[in-house]
C-alpha angles and dihedrals in degrees: 000000000000118000112265112241107223092206092057092048093049091050092049091046090053091050090049092051088053088065093057094122094044104068097179092050089043093056092045091052092045090054090051093050094046094048094044089059096040120142100226092185087064092049091053095046112117091216093053091043090057097045098038121006112242090231086071097046135057095195091231112171117251094240088064091055091049091051091050091053097049100078091040096062097078092044091052091049090052096042112016092170089064090050091050091053092048092046092052092048092049092048093054091048085075110213119126093242094048090051090049090054090046091053092050093047092047090053089057090053094056100090092058098049115004095167092050089050091049090055092047092050091056088058094046092050089067088068097048109109108163143035096258093056091044092050096047094048092045097046092050117028096014093050092046091051093053092045090055092059114352099179093047095050099040085088088061089050090054090051092050092048091052095043095105089230116114097211094047089052090049090048089053092054092045088052089056089051089050089053092049091051092056089066088219099112125051103170096114093168091061091053092048090052089054095055100046091107092055092062090072096041116136091206110091092205090062094042093049089053090051090052089050090052092048091053090052092047091050088066089059104039116002092174093063094041093050090048089053093047092047092055092051093043088062090055123089095229111125093202092055090048090052090055092048092052089056088058101046094095091059097057126070116275095252092052090046091055091047092052092047090051092049091052092050092049091044090067119234125070118162 
C-alpha cells in the first residue's frame, strides 16, 4: 500500500466537509476518498475475506477516517440534523468504512436528539451482522447515547441484551464499554447488575464482550468487579467460569489464585 499523504487527506476532508448540506454529493465524494486510499492487500487477504468479504470493505486505514471526521465535528455541533442525514446516507451505502463514519457521525448527533438517535439505532441494528460492526456502533453511537442519559437508556440496554440476537447483545455490551470510556459514569455496580445474564450466555461472541467489559470496569472499581467475579466463581456454570478465566490476568495474582481455586472447588470447568 502506498504511503498516505496527510496533506492530500486533509485537503480532501475539507472538500468533503464543504458538501455537508448535499448528502448525495457527500456520500459520492466519501466513496471516492475511501477507495482512493484503499489497502488492496487487505482486500485480497484470505483471512479478511473470510471474516468480512472484500466487496463490503475498502481497506481504508483508520487515520484516513479520523482525518475525514475532524472538519465535520464543528459542522455537526452547529447543525446536528445535517449530520443525522449524512450518517443515515452513509450507513445505507453499506461499506464497512462508510458505516464506521456513519457510526462516528451519529454519536456526535446524540446531544441534540438522544431519543431520535435511540430510535435510529434500533433500525441500524437490523443490519449489523458481525462483531466488528456491533463493536464499532456500540463504542461510538451506543456509548454516546448512554453517556447522554445512562439511567434513562439502561432500559434499552436490557432490551438489547434480551433480544435473542447475538450481534445486538454484543452491541449492547460494546455500548456499555463506550459509556465507561467517556469517564462520565462511575456506578460500576449498576453496570454489573445489567450484565448478569451474559455470564451464562452460550454464545462465545457475547461472553467475550462481557469479559472485555469486565476488564475495562476493573480499571475503575476493582473491588466491585472482584466481588462480582467471586460470586460467579462459586457457581457451577461453565460459561461464567469461561468469562472469569478471560479476566484473571487483570486482577492481582492473589485474587487470581483465589478465583481459580473457587472455580475448581465449585465443580465444573470445561
